[in-house]
N, C-alpha and C positions, 0 to 999 in steps of 0.2 A: 407396683402397688403402693410402695412407700411414698411416692409422690402423687399418684393419682388420687388416693383417698383424701389427703389434706387439701388437694386442689378442689375436689368435690365439696369438701367442708367449707372452703373459702367461698365457693359459689353459693352454698346454702346460706352462709352468714351474710353475704352481700345482698342476696335476694330478700331474705327475711327482714333485714334492717330497712331496706328500701320499702317493702310492703308495710312494715310497721309505721313508717313515716306517712305513707299514703292513708292508712286506716286511721292514724291519729288526726290527720287533717280533715278526714270525712266524718270523724266521730263514731266509727264502727268499732266499739270496744271488743266485741266477740272476735273480730278479725285480728285485732291486736294480740289477744290472748292466744289465738290459734297459731299465728306465725311465730310468736315468741316461744312457743313450745318446741319449735324446730331449731331455733337459733342456738341453744346450748349444745345440741347434737352436732351441728356443723362446727361450732367453736371447739369442741373436744377433738374432732377430727383434725382441725387445723393445728391445735396445740400439740397433739401427738406427733404430727409431722415435724414440727420444730424441735420437739424433744428428741426424736429419732436422729435428726441430722446434726444435733449439737455436738461440738467438740468435747473431748473428755474433760478438759480443764474448765468447762462451763456446764457440765452435765447436771450438777446439783441445782443450779439456777433453773435450768430447763425442767428438771423433775418437780421443783417447787411450783413452777408455772402450770404444769400439767395437773398437779394435785389441787391447786386452787381452781383450775378449770372444772374439775370434777365436783368440788364443793359448790361452785356457782351453778352447775347444771342441776344438782339435787335440789337446791333451794328454789330456783325459779321454776323448775318443772312441777314441784309441789304447789307453787302459787298458781300457775296458769292451769294446771290440771284441775285444781279445786274450783277455779272460776268456771271452767268449761263443763265439768262433770257434776258439780254440786250446786254452786251458787246460782248458775243460770237456769237450772232445772228444778230446784227445790224451792218451796216457800219457807223462808227462814223467819224465825222470831227475831225480835229486835236485838237481843243479846248476841245471837249467832250471826246476825247480819253485820253487827258492829265488829266482830272478830274476823269473819270470813270474807266479807265483801272487800273488793279492791278499792279502798277509799283512803285518802291521806289520813294518817294516824292509826289505821287499822293494823292488826297483826300481820295480815298478808302483805300489806304495803311495806311494812318494816322488813319482812323476810325478802321481799323483792329487792329492796335497796341493799340489804346485806348481801344478797346474791350478786348484784352488779358491783358491789364493792370487792367481792372475791374475784370477779372477772377482771377488775382493774388491777388488782395485785398480780393476777395471772399474766396479764399483758406486760406488766412491768418486768417480771422475772423472765418471761420469754424473750422480751427485747434485750434484757441484760445478757441472755445466753447467746445472742446472735453475734456473728463476726462478718458483717456485710463487706462485700468487695465492690459492689456497684452502687451507683447513686440511688436507684429505686429501693434497693434493700436498706440503704442507710436511712432513707426517709421512713421506711416501714419500721425500722428499729426505733427511730426518734418518736414516731407517732405512738408506738406501743408503750414505750417507757413513759412518755408524758401522760398517756391515758391512765397510768397508775395513780395520778393525782386525784382522780375521781373517787378513789377509795375514801379519802378524808370526808368528803361530803356525804357519801353513801353510808358511812359507818356512824358519823357523829351527829348528823342532822336529826335522825329519828330519836336519838338519845336525849337531845335537848328539848324535844317536844314541839319543835317548830311546825310540824304538820298537824298538830292537834287543833290549832286555831286557824287552819287554812280557810281562806275566803274564795269567792269566785275569781277575783283578780289574781290571787295566788295560783289558782288552777290554770289560768291563761299563761302565767309566768312559767308554771311547771311544764306546760305543753311546749312552750318556746325552748325551754332547757332540753327537753327530750328531742326536739327537732335539731337542735344544735348538736346533741350527742350523735344522732343519726348521720348528720353531715360530717361529723368527725370520724365515725367508725366505718362508714362505707369505703373510704379510701384504704383503710386497713385491710378490708376484705378483698378489694381489687388488687392491691399490691401483693397480698399473700397469694392470690390466684396466679398472678404473673410469676411470683417467685417459684412456686411449685410447678408452673408450666414450662419453665426453662429446663434445658438439659443440664444434668448434674455436672 
């Protein structure tokens, strides 16, 4: 079970990120919110697997990675659940819509970026906890640690107010950035699936 569960989690992560990219290209925002509600569940399953197999001398790093994974999950689940259960079903006044709707510069948008910043820190510390022996696991470690750099943008860009003046062209640029992130993260899911699929 200690390898099957994170393997399933890796499959969930890979599938949900792929579907998110598809829904992003087709403009189906409801589909994006729905699949992203399952992404953090799969990611926690993955993270717990890495934490379990970490060596004693790197357990602190793995524990930190797992804690940041939980923070990420709470933040983004609140964001996507609110979009699916309230924003899409209720008629909001202008003030509530400005706060709750998933638009650049809104509170929900900021929480979402903060959540993915926490995920970036999580991948960094999980990568730091790994002791890869084979080439695919080395690539996985590098990808996870480099992914930690995304924290800087996710945390500091909302603080600078860069999204408050977003235009249509900025929105297109944002979609391209999200597609780049999908292309980057899908290999992490695939390599993790392979990692936990191997015999110990």
